[in-house]
NUBA-936682 format. One line per 2 residues: number of its first residue (from 0); for each residue x, y, z of N, C-alpha, C. Coordinates in Angstrom, 1 decimal, always signed. Layout:
# NUBA-936682
NUM) X:Y:Z:X:Y:Z:X:Y:Z  ...
This chain:
# NUBA-936682
0) +30.6:-72.0:-104.6:+29.9:-71.2:-103.6:+30.9:-70.6:-102.7  +30.7:-69.3:-102.4:+31.6:-68.6:-101.5:+31.3:-69.1:-100.1
2) +32.3:-69.4:-99.3:+32.2:-69.9:-97.9:+32.7:-68.9:-96.9  +33.5:-67.9:-97.3:+34.1:-67.0:-96.4:+34.3:-65.7:-97.1
4) +34.1:-64.6:-96.3:+34.3:-63.3:-96.9:+34.9:-62.4:-95.8  +35.6:-61.3:-96.2:+36.2:-60.4:-95.2:+35.9:-59.0:-95.6
6) +36.1:-58.1:-94.6:+36.0:-56.7:-94.9:+37.1:-55.9:-94.2  +37.7:-55.0:-94.9:+38.7:-54.1:-94.3:+38.8:-52.8:-95.2
8) +38.9:-51.7:-94.6:+39.1:-50.4:-95.3:+38.0:-50.1:-96.3  +36.8:-50.5:-95.9:+35.6:-50.2:-96.8:+35.4:-51.2:-97.9
10) +36.1:-52.3:-97.9:+36.1:-53.2:-99.1:+35.8:-54.6:-98.6  +34.9:-55.3:-99.3:+34.6:-56.7:-99.1:+35.4:-57.5:-100.1
12) +35.8:-58.7:-99.7:+36.5:-59.6:-100.6:+36.9:-60.9:-100.0  +37.7:-61.7:-100.7:+38.2:-62.9:-100.1:+39.2:-62.7:-99.1
14) +39.2:-63.4:-98.0:+40.2:-63.2:-96.9:+41.6:-63.4:-97.5  +41.7:-64.2:-98.6:+43.0:-64.5:-99.2:+43.5:-63.3:-100.0
16) +42.6:-62.5:-100.5:+43.0:-61.3:-101.3:+43.1:-60.0:-100.5  +42.4:-59.9:-99.4:+42.5:-58.6:-98.6:+43.6:-58.8:-97.7
18) +44.3:-57.7:-97.4:+45.6:-57.7:-96.7:+45.6:-56.7:-95.6  +46.4:-57.0:-94.5:+46.8:-55.9:-93.6:+48.3:-55.7:-93.8
20) +48.8:-54.5:-93.5:+50.3:-54.2:-93.7:+51.1:-55.1:-92.8  +52.3:-55.5:-93.3:+53.2:-56.3:-92.5:+53.7:-55.7:-91.3
22) +53.6:-54.3:-91.1:+54.0:-53.7:-89.9:+52.9:-53.5:-88.9  +51.7:-54.1:-89.2:+50.6:-54.0:-88.2:+51.1:-54.8:-86.9
24) +50.8:-54.2:-85.7:+51.2:-54.7:-84.5:+50.6:-56.0:-84.2  +49.4:-56.3:-84.7:+48.7:-57.6:-84.5:+49.6:-58.7:-85.2
26) +50.1:-58.4:-86.4:+50.9:-59.4:-87.1:+52.3:-59.5:-86.5  +52.9:-58.4:-86.1:+54.2:-58.4:-85.6:+54.3:-58.9:-84.2
28) +53.4:-58.5:-83.4:+53.5:-58.6:-81.9:+52.3:-59.3:-81.3  +51.3:-59.7:-82.0:+50.0:-60.2:-81.4:+49.3:-59.2:-80.6
30) +49.5:-57.9:-80.9:+49.0:-56.8:-80.1:+47.6:-56.4:-80.6  +46.6:-57.1:-80.2:+45.2:-56.8:-80.6:+44.3:-57.8:-80.0
32) +43.0:-57.6:-80.2:+41.9:-58.4:-79.6:+40.9:-58.7:-80.6  +40.2:-59.8:-80.4:+39.1:-60.2:-81.3:+38.0:-60.9:-80.6
34) +36.9:-61.0:-81.3:+35.7:-61.7:-80.8:+35.2:-62.6:-81.9  +34.8:-63.8:-81.5:+34.2:-64.8:-82.4:+32.7:-65.0:-82.0
36) +31.8:-64.7:-82.9:+30.4:-64.7:-82.6:+29.6:-65.6:-83.5  +28.7:-66.4:-82.9:+27.8:-67.3:-83.6:+26.7:-66.6:-84.4
38) +26.5:-67.0:-85.6:+25.4:-66.6:-86.4:+24.5:-67.8:-86.5  +23.3:-67.8:-85.9:+22.4:-68.9:-85.9:+21.2:-68.6:-86.7
40) +21.0:-69.3:-87.8:+19.9:-69.1:-88.7:+19.8:-67.6:-89.1  +20.9:-67.0:-89.4:+21.0:-65.6:-89.9:+21.0:-64.6:-88.8
42) +21.0:-65.0:-87.5:+20.9:-64.0:-86.5:+22.1:-64.1:-85.6  +22.7:-62.9:-85.2:+23.8:-62.9:-84.3:+23.4:-63.3:-82.9
44) +24.2:-64.1:-82.2:+23.8:-64.6:-80.9:+24.8:-63.9:-79.9  +24.1:-63.4:-78.8:+24.9:-62.7:-77.7:+25.8:-61.6:-78.2
46) +25.3:-60.9:-79.2:+26.1:-59.9:-79.8:+26.5:-58.8:-78.8  +25.6:-58.3:-78.0:+25.9:-57.2:-77.1:+26.9:-57.7:-76.1
48) +26.8:-58.9:-75.6:+27.8:-59.5:-74.7:+29.2:-59.5:-75.2  +29.3:-59.9:-76.5:+30.6:-60.0:-77.1:+31.2:-58.6:-77.3
50) +30.3:-57.6:-77.7:+30.8:-56.3:-77.9:+31.3:-55.6:-76.6  +30.6:-56.0:-75.5:+31.0:-55.4:-74.2:+32.3:-56.0:-73.8
52) +32.5:-57.3:-74.0:+33.8:-57.9:-73.6:+34.9:-57.3:-74.5  +34.6:-57.1:-75.7:+35.6:-56.5:-76.7:+36.0:-55.1:-76.2
54) +35.0:-54.3:-75.8:+35.3:-52.9:-75.3:+36.1:-53.0:-74.0  +35.7:-53.8:-73.1:+36.4:-53.9:-71.8:+37.8:-54.4:-72.0
56) +38.0:-55.3:-72.9:+39.4:-55.8:-73.2:+40.3:-54.7:-73.7  +39.7:-53.9:-74.6:+40.5:-52.8:-75.1:+40.9:-51.8:-74.0
58) +39.9:-51.5:-73.1:+40.2:-50.6:-72.0:+41.3:-51.2:-71.1  +41.2:-52.5:-70.8:+42.1:-53.1:-69.9:+43.6:-53.1:-70.5
60) +43.7:-53.2:-71.8:+45.0:-53.2:-72.5:+45.5:-51.9:-73.0  +44.7:-50.8:-72.6:+45.2:-49.5:-73.0:+45.0:-49.1:-74.5
62) +44.0:-49.8:-75.1:+43.7:-49.5:-76.5:+42.4:-48.6:-76.5  +42.3:-47.9:-77.7:+41.0:-47.2:-77.9:+39.9:-48.1:-78.1
64) +38.7:-47.6:-77.9:+37.5:-48.5:-78.0:+37.3:-48.9:-79.4  +37.0:-50.2:-79.7:+36.7:-50.7:-81.0:+35.4:-50.2:-81.6
66) +35.1:-50.4:-82.8:+33.9:-50.0:-83.4:+32.7:-50.4:-82.6  +31.7:-49.5:-82.5:+30.5:-49.8:-81.7:+29.4:-50.5:-82.5
68) +28.3:-50.8:-81.9:+27.2:-51.6:-82.5:+26.6:-50.8:-83.7  +26.5:-49.5:-83.5:+25.8:-48.7:-84.6:+26.6:-48.8:-85.9
70) +27.9:-48.8:-85.8:+28.7:-48.9:-87.0:+28.8:-50.4:-87.5  +28.8:-51.3:-86.7:+28.9:-52.7:-87.1:+27.7:-53.3:-87.7
72) +26.5:-53.0:-87.2:+25.3:-53.6:-87.6:+25.1:-53.6:-89.1  +25.3:-52.5:-89.8:+25.1:-52.4:-91.2:+26.1:-53.2:-92.0
74) +27.4:-53.2:-91.5:+28.4:-54.0:-92.2:+28.1:-55.5:-92.1  +27.7:-55.9:-90.9:+27.5:-57.3:-90.7:+26.3:-57.8:-91.5
76) +25.3:-56.9:-91.6:+24.1:-57.3:-92.4:+24.5:-57.5:-93.9  +25.4:-56.6:-94.4:+25.9:-56.8:-95.7:+26.6:-58.1:-95.9
78) +27.5:-58.4:-94.9:+28.2:-59.7:-95.0:+27.3:-60.9:-95.0  +26.3:-60.9:-94.1:+25.3:-62.0:-94.1:+24.6:-62.1:-95.4
80) +24.3:-61.0:-96.1:+23.7:-61.0:-97.4:+24.6:-61.6:-98.4  +25.9:-61.2:-98.4:+26.9:-61.7:-99.4:+27.1:-63.2:-99.3
82) +27.0:-63.7:-98.1:+27.2:-65.2:-97.9:+25.9:-66.0:-97.9  +24.8:-65.2:-98.1:+23.5:-65.9:-98.1:+23.3:-66.7:-96.8
84) +23.5:-66.0:-95.7:+23.4:-66.6:-94.4:+22.1:-66.3:-93.7  +21.1:-65.7:-94.4:+19.9:-65.3:-93.8:+19.2:-66.4:-93.0
86) +19.3:-67.6:-93.5:+18.6:-68.8:-92.8:+19.6:-69.9:-92.5  +20.9:-69.5:-92.5:+21.9:-70.6:-92.2:+22.8:-70.1:-91.0
88) +23.7:-71.1:-90.6:+24.6:-70.8:-89.5:+25.9:-70.3:-90.0  +26.6:-69.5:-89.3:+27.9:-69.0:-89.7:+28.6:-68.5:-88.5
90) +29.8:-67.9:-88.8:+30.7:-67.4:-87.8:+31.2:-66.1:-88.1  +31.2:-65.1:-87.2:+31.7:-63.8:-87.4:+32.9:-63.6:-86.5
92) +33.9:-63.1:-87.1:+35.1:-62.7:-86.2:+35.4:-61.2:-86.4  +35.4:-60.5:-85.3:+35.7:-59.1:-85.3:+37.2:-58.9:-84.8
94) +38.0:-58.1:-85.5:+39.4:-57.9:-85.2:+39.7:-56.5:-84.9  +40.5:-56.2:-83.9:+40.9:-54.8:-83.5:+42.4:-54.8:-83.1
96) +43.2:-54.2:-83.9:+44.6:-54.1:-83.6:+45.0:-52.7:-83.2  +46.2:-52.5:-82.6:+46.7:-51.2:-82.3:+47.2:-50.4:-83.5
98) +47.2:-51.1:-84.6:+47.6:-50.5:-85.9:+49.1:-50.7:-86.2  +49.7:-49.9:-87.0:+51.0:-50.1:-87.5:+52.1:-49.7:-86.4
100) +53.1:-50.5:-86.4:+54.3:-50.2:-85.5:+55.1:-49.2:-86.2  +55.2:-48.0:-85.6:+55.9:-46.9:-86.2:+57.4:-46.9:-86.1
102) +57.9:-47.7:-85.2:+59.4:-47.9:-85.0:+59.7:-49.3:-84.6  +60.9:-49.7:-84.8:+61.3:-51.1:-84.4:+61.2:-51.2:-82.9
104) +60.8:-52.4:-82.5:+60.6:-52.7:-81.0:+59.2:-52.8:-80.6  +58.9:-52.8:-79.3:+57.6:-53.1:-78.8:+56.9:-51.8:-78.2
106) +57.7:-50.8:-78.1:+57.1:-49.6:-77.5:+55.9:-49.1:-78.3  +54.9:-48.6:-77.6:+53.7:-48.0:-78.2:+53.9:-46.6:-78.4
108) +53.8:-46.2:-79.7:+54.0:-44.7:-80.0:+52.8:-43.9:-79.6  +53.0:-42.6:-79.5:+51.9:-41.7:-79.2:+50.8:-41.9:-80.2
110) +51.2:-42.0:-81.5:+50.2:-42.2:-82.6:+49.4:-43.4:-82.4  +50.0:-44.5:-81.9:+49.3:-45.8:-81.8:+48.3:-45.8:-80.7
112) +48.3:-44.7:-79.8:+47.4:-44.6:-78.8:+46.0:-44.0:-79.3  +46.0:-43.5:-80.5:+44.9:-42.8:-81.0:+44.0:-43.8:-81.8
114) +42.7:-43.7:-81.7:+41.8:-44.6:-82.3:+41.9:-44.6:-83.8  +42.3:-43.5:-84.4:+42.5:-43.4:-85.9:+43.6:-44.2:-86.3
116) +44.6:-44.5:-85.4:+45.7:-45.4:-85.8:+45.4:-46.9:-85.7  +44.4:-47.2:-84.9:+44.0:-48.6:-84.7:+43.4:-49.1:-86.1
118) +43.4:-50.5:-86.2:+42.9:-51.1:-87.4:+41.8:-52.1:-87.1  +40.7:-52.0:-87.8:+39.6:-52.9:-87.7:+39.4:-53.7:-89.0
120) +39.1:-55.0:-88.9:+38.7:-55.8:-90.0:+37.8:-57.0:-89.4  +37.0:-57.5:-90.3:+36.2:-58.6:-89.9:+36.1:-59.7:-90.9
122) +35.7:-60.9:-90.5:+35.6:-62.1:-91.3:+34.3:-62.8:-91.0  +33.6:-63.2:-92.1:+32.4:-64.0:-91.9:+32.6:-65.3:-92.7
124) +32.1:-66.4:-92.1:+32.2:-67.7:-92.8:+31.0:-68.6:-92.5  +30.7:-69.5:-93.4:+29.7:-70.5:-93.2:+30.3:-71.5:-92.2
126) +29.5:-71.9:-91.2:+29.9:-72.9:-90.2:+28.8:-73.2:-89.3  +28.9:-74.4:-88.7:+28.0:-74.9:-87.7:+28.7:-75.4:-86.5
128) +28.0:-75.3:-85.3:+28.6:-75.7:-84.1:+28.9:-77.2:-84.1  +29.8:-77.6:-83.2:+30.3:-79.0:-83.0:+30.0:-79.5:-81.6
130) +29.6:-80.8:-81.5:+29.3:-81.3:-80.2:+29.9:-82.7:-80.0  +30.9:-83.1:-80.8:+31.5:-84.4:-80.7:+32.3:-84.6:-79.4
132) +32.3:-85.8:-78.9:+33.1:-86.1:-77.7:+34.6:-86.1:-78.1  +35.5:-85.8:-77.2:+36.9:-85.7:-77.5:+37.7:-86.3:-76.4
134) +39.0:-86.5:-76.7:+40.0:-86.9:-75.7:+40.9:-85.7:-75.4  +41.5:-85.7:-74.2:+42.3:-84.5:-73.9:+43.4:-85.0:-72.9
136) +44.5:-84.2:-72.8:+45.5:-84.3:-71.8:+45.5:-83.1:-71.0  +46.2:-83.1:-69.9:+46.5:-81.9:-69.1:+47.9:-81.6:-69.6
138) +48.1:-80.4:-70.1:+49.4:-80.0:-70.7:+50.5:-80.0:-69.7  +51.6:-80.6:-70.0:+52.8:-80.6:-69.2:+53.7:-79.4:-69.4
140) +53.5:-78.7:-70.5:+54.4:-77.7:-70.9:+53.8:-76.2:-70.7  +52.5:-76.1:-70.8:+51.9:-74.7:-70.8:+51.0:-74.5:-69.6
142) +51.2:-73.3:-69.0:+50.3:-73.0:-67.8:+49.8:-71.5:-68.0  +48.6:-71.3:-67.6:+48.0:-69.9:-67.7:+48.5:-69.1:-66.5
144) +48.8:-67.8:-66.8:+49.3:-66.9:-65.8:+48.1:-66.2:-65.1  +48.0:-66.5:-63.8:+46.8:-65.9:-63.1:+46.9:-64.4:-62.9
146) +48.1:-63.9:-63.1:+48.3:-62.4:-62.8:+48.3:-61.6:-64.1  +48.4:-62.2:-65.2:+48.5:-61.4:-66.5:+47.2:-60.9:-67.0
148) +47.2:-59.6:-67.4:+46.0:-59.0:-68.0:+45.6:-59.8:-69.3  +46.6:-60.4:-70.0:+46.3:-61.1:-71.2:+45.4:-62.3:-70.9
150) +45.4:-62.9:-69.7:+44.5:-64.0:-69.4:+43.1:-63.6:-69.3  +42.9:-62.3:-69.2:+41.5:-61.8:-69.1:+40.9:-61.2:-70.4
152) +41.7:-61.4:-71.5:+41.3:-60.8:-72.8:+41.5:-61.8:-73.9  +40.7:-61.7:-74.9:+40.8:-62.6:-76.1:+41.7:-61.9:-77.1
154) +43.0:-62.1:-76.9:+44.0:-61.5:-77.8:+44.4:-62.3:-78.9  +45.1:-61.7:-79.9:+45.7:-62.5:-81.0:+46.8:-63.4:-80.6
156) +47.3:-63.2:-79.4:+48.5:-64.0:-78.9:+48.0:-65.4:-78.4  +47.9:-66.3:-79.4:+47.4:-67.7:-79.1:+48.5:-68.7:-79.2
158) +49.7:-68.3:-79.2:+50.8:-69.3:-79.3:+50.8:-70.3:-78.2  +50.5:-69.9:-77.0:+50.5:-70.9:-75.9:+49.4:-72.0:-76.2
160) +48.3:-71.6:-76.6:+47.2:-72.6:-76.9:+47.6:-73.4:-78.1  +48.3:-72.8:-79.1:+48.8:-73.6:-80.3:+49.7:-74.7:-79.8
162) +50.6:-74.4:-78.9:+51.6:-75.3:-78.4:+51.0:-76.4:-77.5  +50.0:-76.0:-76.7:+49.3:-77.0:-75.9:+48.5:-78.0:-76.8
164) +47.8:-77.5:-77.8:+47.1:-78.3:-78.7:+48.1:-79.2:-79.5  +49.2:-78.7:-79.9:+50.2:-79.5:-80.6:+50.7:-80.6:-79.7
166) +51.0:-80.3:-78.4:+51.4:-81.3:-77.4:+50.4:-82.4:-77.4  +49.1:-82.1:-77.3:+48.0:-83.1:-77.3:+48.0:-83.9:-78.5
168) +48.1:-83.3:-79.7:+48.1:-84.1:-81.0:+49.2:-85.0:-81.1  +50.4:-84.6:-80.7:+51.6:-85.5:-80.7:+51.4:-86.7:-79.8
170) +50.6:-86.5:-78.7:+50.4:-87.6:-77.8:+49.2:-88.5:-78.2  +48.5:-88.1:-79.3:+47.4:-88.9:-79.8:+46.1:-88.5:-79.2
172) +46.0:-87.2:-78.7:+44.7:-86.7:-78.1:+44.2:-85.5:-79.0  +43.0:-85.2:-78.7:+42.3:-84.1:-79.5:+42.7:-82.7:-79.0
174) +42.8:-82.5:-77.7:+42.9:-81.2:-77.1:+43.7:-81.3:-75.8  +43.9:-80.1:-75.2:+44.6:-80.1:-73.9:+43.9:-79.2:-72.9
176) +43.9:-79.6:-71.7:+43.5:-78.7:-70.6:+44.8:-78.0:-70.0  +44.6:-76.8:-69.6:+45.8:-76.0:-69.0:+45.5:-75.8:-67.6
178) +46.6:-76.0:-66.8:+46.6:-75.6:-65.4:+47.0:-74.2:-65.3  +46.7:-73.5:-64.2:+47.2:-72.2:-64.0:+48.6:-72.3:-63.3
180) +49.3:-71.2:-63.1:+50.5:-71.3:-62.4:+50.3:-71.5:-60.9  +49.1:-71.5:-60.4:+48.8:-71.9:-59.1:+48.4:-73.3:-58.9
182) +48.4:-74.1:-60.1:+48.1:-75.5:-60.0:+46.6:-75.9:-60.2  +45.8:-74.9:-60.4:+44.3:-75.1:-60.6:+44.0:-75.5:-62.0
184) +43.0:-76.4:-62.2:+42.5:-76.6:-63.5:+41.9:-75.3:-64.0  +42.2:-74.9:-65.3:+41.9:-73.6:-65.7:+40.9:-73.6:-66.9
186) +41.3:-74.2:-68.0:+40.6:-74.1:-69.3:+41.1:-75.0:-70.3  +40.5:-75.1:-71.5:+41.0:-75.7:-72.6:+41.8:-74.8:-73.5
188) +42.3:-75.2:-74.6:+43.1:-74.3:-75.5:+42.3:-73.2:-76.1  +41.0:-73.5:-76.4:+40.1:-72.4:-77.0:+38.8:-72.4:-76.3
190) +38.6:-73.0:-75.2:+37.3:-73.2:-74.6:+37.4:-73.1:-73.0  +36.3:-72.8:-72.4:+36.1:-72.9:-71.0:+35.8:-74.3:-70.6
192) +36.2:-74.6:-69.4:+36.0:-76.0:-68.8:+34.8:-75.9:-67.9  +33.9:-76.9:-68.1:+32.8:-77.2:-67.2:+32.8:-78.6:-66.7
194) +32.6:-78.8:-65.4:+32.6:-80.1:-64.8:+31.2:-80.3:-64.1  +30.5:-81.4:-64.5:+29.3:-81.8:-63.8:+29.8:-82.7:-62.6
196) +29.5:-82.2:-61.4:+29.9:-82.9:-60.2:+28.8:-82.9:-59.2  +28.4:-84.0:-58.8:+27.3:-84.1:-57.8:+26.1:-83.3:-58.2
198) +25.7:-83.5:-59.5:+24.5:-82.8:-60.1:+24.7:-81.3:-60.1  +25.9:-80.7:-60.1:+26.1:-79.3:-60.3:+27.1:-79.1:-61.4
200) +27.0:-78.0:-62.1:+28.0:-77.6:-63.1:+28.9:-76.7:-62.5  +30.2:-77.0:-62.4:+31.2:-76.2:-61.9:+32.2:-75.7:-63.0
202) +32.7:-74.5:-62.8:+33.6:-74.0:-63.8:+34.7:-73.3:-63.0  +36.0:-73.3:-63.5:+37.1:-72.7:-62.7:+36.8:-71.2:-62.5
204) +37.2:-70.8:-61.3:+37.1:-69.4:-61.0:+38.0:-68.5:-61.9  +37.6:-67.2:-62.0:+38.5:-66.3:-62.8:+39.9:-66.2:-62.3
206) +40.0:-66.3:-61.0:+41.3:-66.2:-60.3:+42.2:-67.3:-60.8  +41.7:-68.4:-61.4:+42.5:-69.4:-62.0:+43.3:-69.0:-63.2
208) +42.9:-67.9:-63.8:+43.5:-67.4:-65.0:+42.8:-67.8:-66.3  +41.6:-68.3:-66.1:+40.8:-68.7:-67.3:+40.2:-67.5:-68.0
210) +40.0:-67.6:-69.3:+39.4:-66.5:-70.0:+37.9:-66.3:-69.6  +37.5:-65.1:-69.4:+36.1:-64.9:-69.0:+35.2:-65.1:-70.3
212) +34.9:-66.3:-70.6:+34.2:-66.7:-71.8:+32.7:-66.2:-71.7  +32.2:-66.0:-72.9:+30.8:-65.5:-73.0:+29.8:-66.6:-72.5
214) +30.0:-67.8:-73.0:+29.1:-68.9:-72.6:+29.2:-69.2:-71.2  +30.4:-69.2:-70.7:+30.7:-69.4:-69.3:+29.9:-68.4:-68.4
216) +30.0:-67.1:-68.8:+29.4:-66.1:-68.0:+27.8:-66.2:-68.1  +27.3:-66.6:-69.3:+25.9:-66.7:-69.4:+25.4:-67.8:-68.5
218) +26.2:-68.9:-68.4:+25.8:-70.0:-67.5:+25.8:-69.6:-66.0  +26.8:-68.7:-65.7:+26.9:-68.2:-64.3:+25.7:-67.2:-64.0
220) +25.4:-66.4:-65.0:+24.4:-65.4:-64.8:+23.0:-66.1:-64.6  +22.8:-67.2:-65.3:+21.5:-67.9:-65.2:+21.4:-68.8:-63.9
222) +22.5:-68.9:-63.2:+22.6:-69.8:-62.1:+22.8:-71.3:-62.4  +23.0:-71.5:-63.7:+23.3:-72.9:-64.1:+24.7:-73.4:-63.7
224) +25.7:-72.5:-63.8:+27.0:-72.8:-63.4:+27.4:-72.2:-62.1  +28.4:-72.8:-61.4:+28.9:-72.2:-60.2:+30.5:-72.2:-60.4
226) +31.1:-71.1:-59.9:+32.5:-71.1:-59.9:+33.1:-71.9:-58.8  +34.3:-72.4:-59.0:+34.9:-73.2:-57.9:+36.4:-73.3:-58.2
228) +37.2:-73.6:-57.1:+38.6:-73.8:-57.2:+38.7:-75.3:-57.5  +39.1:-75.6:-58.7:+39.1:-77.0:-59.2:+40.6:-77.5:-59.3
230) +40.8:-78.7:-58.7:+42.1:-79.3:-58.7:+42.3:-80.2:-59.9  +43.5:-80.6:-60.2:+43.8:-81.4:-61.3:+43.3:-82.8:-61.2
232) +43.2:-83.3:-59.9:+42.7:-84.6:-59.7:+41.1:-84.6:-59.7  +40.5:-85.2:-60.7:+39.1:-85.2:-60.8:+38.4:-86.2:-59.8
234) +37.2:-86.0:-59.5:+36.4:-87.0:-58.7:+36.0:-88.1:-59.6  +35.6:-89.2:-59.0:+35.4:-90.4:-59.8:+34.3:-90.3:-60.9
236) +33.2:-89.6:-60.5:+32.1:-89.6:-61.5:+32.0:-88.2:-62.2  +33.0:-87.4:-62.2:+33.0:-86.1:-62.9:+32.8:-86.3:-64.4
238) +31.9:-85.4:-64.9:+31.7:-85.3:-66.4:+32.2:-84.0:-66.8  +33.1:-84.0:-67.8:+33.8:-82.7:-68.2:+33.4:-82.3:-69.6
240) +33.3:-81.0:-69.8:+33.0:-80.5:-71.1:+33.9:-79.3:-71.4  +34.2:-79.0:-72.6:+34.8:-77.8:-73.1:+33.8:-77.0:-73.9
242) +33.5:-75.8:-73.5:+32.4:-75.0:-74.1:+32.9:-73.6:-74.6  +32.5:-73.2:-75.8:+32.7:-71.9:-76.2:+31.5:-71.5:-77.1
244) +31.6:-70.4:-77.8:+30.5:-69.9:-78.6:+30.1:-70.7:-79.8  +31.1:-71.6:-80.2:+30.8:-72.4:-81.4:+30.8:-73.9:-81.1
246) +31.0:-74.3:-79.9:+31.0:-75.8:-79.6:+30.8:-76.1:-78.2  +30.5:-77.4:-77.9:+30.4:-77.9:-76.6:+30.8:-79.4:-76.7
248) +32.0:-79.7:-76.2:+32.6:-81.0:-76.4:+32.7:-81.8:-75.1  +32.0:-82.9:-74.9:+32.3:-83.7:-73.8:+33.6:-84.4:-73.9
250) +34.3:-84.5:-72.8:+35.6:-85.1:-72.7:+35.4:-86.6:-72.3  +35.8:-87.5:-73.1:+35.5:-88.9:-72.8:+36.8:-89.6:-72.2
252) +37.9:-89.0:-72.4:+39.2:-89.5:-71.8:+40.1:-88.4:-71.5  +40.7:-88.3:-70.3:+41.6:-87.3:-69.9:+42.9:-88.0:-69.4
254) +44.0:-87.7:-70.1:+45.2:-88.5:-69.9:+44.9:-89.9:-70.1  +45.2:-90.8:-69.2:+44.9:-92.2:-69.3:+43.6:-92.7:-68.7
256) +42.8:-91.7:-68.2:+41.6:-92.1:-67.5:+40.4:-91.9:-68.4  +39.6:-93.0:-68.5:+38.3:-92.9:-69.2:+37.3:-92.3:-68.3
258) +36.6:-91.2:-68.8:+35.7:-90.5:-68.0:+34.3:-90.9:-68.4  +33.4:-90.6:-67.4:+32.0:-90.7:-67.7:+31.6:-89.6:-68.6
260) +31.0:-89.9:-69.8:+30.8:-88.9:-70.8:+29.4:-88.2:-70.7  +29.5:-86.9:-70.6:+28.2:-86.1:-70.6:+27.5:-86.3:-71.9
262) +26.2:-86.6:-71.8:+25.4:-87.0:-73.0:+24.5:-85.9:-73.6  +24.4:-84.8:-72.9:+23.5:-83.8:-73.4:+24.2:-82.5:-73.8
264) +25.3:-82.6:-74.4:+26.1:-81.4:-74.7:+25.4:-80.4:-75.6  +24.8:-80.9:-76.6:+24.1:-80.0:-77.5:+22.9:-79.3:-76.9
266) +22.1:-80.0:-76.1:+21.0:-79.4:-75.4:+21.5:-78.4:-74.3  +22.6:-78.6:-73.6:+23.1:-77.7:-72.7:+23.5:-76.4:-73.4
268) +24.3:-76.6:-74.5:+24.8:-75.4:-75.3:+23.6:-74.6:-75.8  +22.6:-75.2:-76.3:+21.4:-74.5:-76.9:+20.6:-73.8:-75.8
270) +20.6:-74.4:-74.6:+19.8:-73.8:-73.5:+20.5:-72.5:-73.0  +21.8:-72.4:-73.1:+22.5:-71.2:-72.8:+22.2:-70.1:-73.8
272) +22.2:-70.5:-75.0:+21.8:-69.5:-76.1:+20.3:-69.2:-76.2  +19.5:-70.2:-75.6:+18.1:-70.1:-75.7:+17.6:-70.2:-77.2
274) +18.2:-71.2:-77.9:+17.8:-71.4:-79.3:+17.3:-72.8:-79.4
C-alpha cells in the first residue's frame, strides 16, 4: 500500500523518484519555507491559517507569494484520492523555495526574485497525531535568535533543531527545549512550549524568538493560552507540553527533574482543532 506521495512540475509520484535540481537554493542554502498541515479524516485542518503564515513568511523573507488556495485545493484533493485518505488521517507538507541558484555564492539574482523562478512541490503521507509523554533537556549548545527574521518563519534551515535533538538523544532524552539568546524559555526543536501554571496555560512570548506556531496562535486567539516571559527555572507544580499541528507531548522529565505530567494532552490538542 502506498503510504507517501509527492507532486512537482505537474507530476505525481514517489518522493524517492521525484527530484529537485541540485542547484535549488532550498537544497544548497536552506533558502525556502514550508508548512506542515494535518489531514483529519480526509479534511485539511486550519488550512487558511497555514496558508496565511506561508504567505507572510514569504513576504518577510523577500520571496514571491507561494501558490494560493485556489491553485492548491484541486491538487490536494487529487493527492488525498491517490492515498485513499478520504476517511483517514494524514500529513500534508507544502514547500516553496527561491528556485535555482544562478551563480556560485549566496547572492539572490534578479531572476530569483521572480515568482516564475521559485519552485513549489508538496508531499502527502499517511500519519496520525502523537500524544505520548516524553523526556527533555534544555539545550546547552543551541539558542534561538530573538532578532532574526528566520525565527519568525518556518524555513528549511532546521540544522539548529537537528543539533539540539541530537544533543538530547546523546544524553538519553527524547527532545530538547531551547532558550533564546536573552535567556528565556523559547520552544522545543519542532514544537511550541506550553506550561500549565496556577491553572493557566502560558506560552513564551514571540519576543523570545519562538516560532509563531499555528496551534499556539489558535490557543491565544481563543483565550485558552496567555503569552508570558518564561524563565528557565520552572515552578514546582508546572506541567509542560510541546505542541504542534501533529502532536501534543507532555514532558514528564526535564533535565534531572521529574515533572508533574499533564494528563489531558489529546483532549487539549483536539479542543484547539475543534475535532
